[in-house]
Phi, psi and omega in degrees: 000151180303131179091344178280181180289147178292138177266171177297325178294320176302315182294326176295322177292325176296315180298319178295320179297318178296319179298328179276359178079022181284148175287158179303320182297321180290320176298318180297320180297318181293330180265358183058049180232159173294145178301324180299327178295317180291319180300311180299316182301314183289314186291330180271002179232043172105347181086174187296333182270340184243005183294132175228126188301314183293319178294320180296321181293317179294322179297320178295319178297320178295318179297319179298318180296317179296319180296322179294321178292326183277347186304313180299323181291325185262003187295339182265006182291153182286155180292161179294146178291154175061023177069023182289153175277113185300320180293320179295320178296316180298316180295321179296320178299323177297316179298314181299316179297322180296321177297317177297321179297320180292339177274358174118354181283144172298159187303309183294321178298319179295320180294320178296314181296318178297321179296318180293319181292331184262013176260131183304318182290338183073015180206150177212151173279168179299319180292324177294320178295317180298318179291320182294321183264353181057051179227174181282154176301328180296321179296318179296317182299317180296317182292315182292326177298317179294314181298321179293322180295334180268000180075018181272339174221166173228163184247138176212166179254138178269187184295341178264013178066021176271143176284130178240145177258127192239138170231128180212182184297324182289325177298316179296321178298313181297322178296319178296320179293322177296321178296319179296321179294319178296320178295318179297323180296322176302317179297320180297317180294321178298319181292329177298327181291340180298316179291324181292318185273347176098114179304140179093349178275157180302319181295318179295320178297322179297315180293324177296319177297320177298313182300315180296315181298311183296320179297317179296315182295314182295320177295323178294321178298315181297313180298314182295319180296317179297316181293318180296319180299322184278322190259318191265350184299126178272122180263129183273135175277089184293334180296312181292326178297314182292326179293321178296000000 
């Protein structure tokens, strides 16, 4: 029924729709489901190119089993802030983490980053991350070390002298700028090869094209990042939030 849990037959229809190149909205229409349901289902089970109906169904059964076992332990947890649906938030974090995984991040690293981005404070301690993700502190430490080395998070101490891992708009901006610098460096090295291989040769022409392309892209990234930081940044009214 619409709004109910997906059945194995539903998942088979999703897999067939993906194989036929259908958009999520069209698959959702055929199954009489919200598009967001299909999007979450696909993204947390391998994405559009790796989705398998039988694997997705078994994975869902395992997640349901784990949640039932964990329910007595978590029954005393506080409700979600701002009236959020805890289950919807959890599912969204899975989707968000899957997107990070598809971009190349390891699973645990992706889960940590998704948790930080979906936390109102934008920061969590190592113990909070371990509790939130139900993993060992060692797993969290490995993930945060990698994220910090890539400039995706930063570390700071709070008023209780605890180390907190922070993700905010400026961290993302700095990461984007670092990526642009790395891209520009590739262009510089490619242009050096033009002189080595001899101007006018096919190899030199190939490297020159790479250098021009990379220089244009890196300069565009810098301009876009600067403009987005200045124009598109959403500022939160913390006064009204605290009053609420």
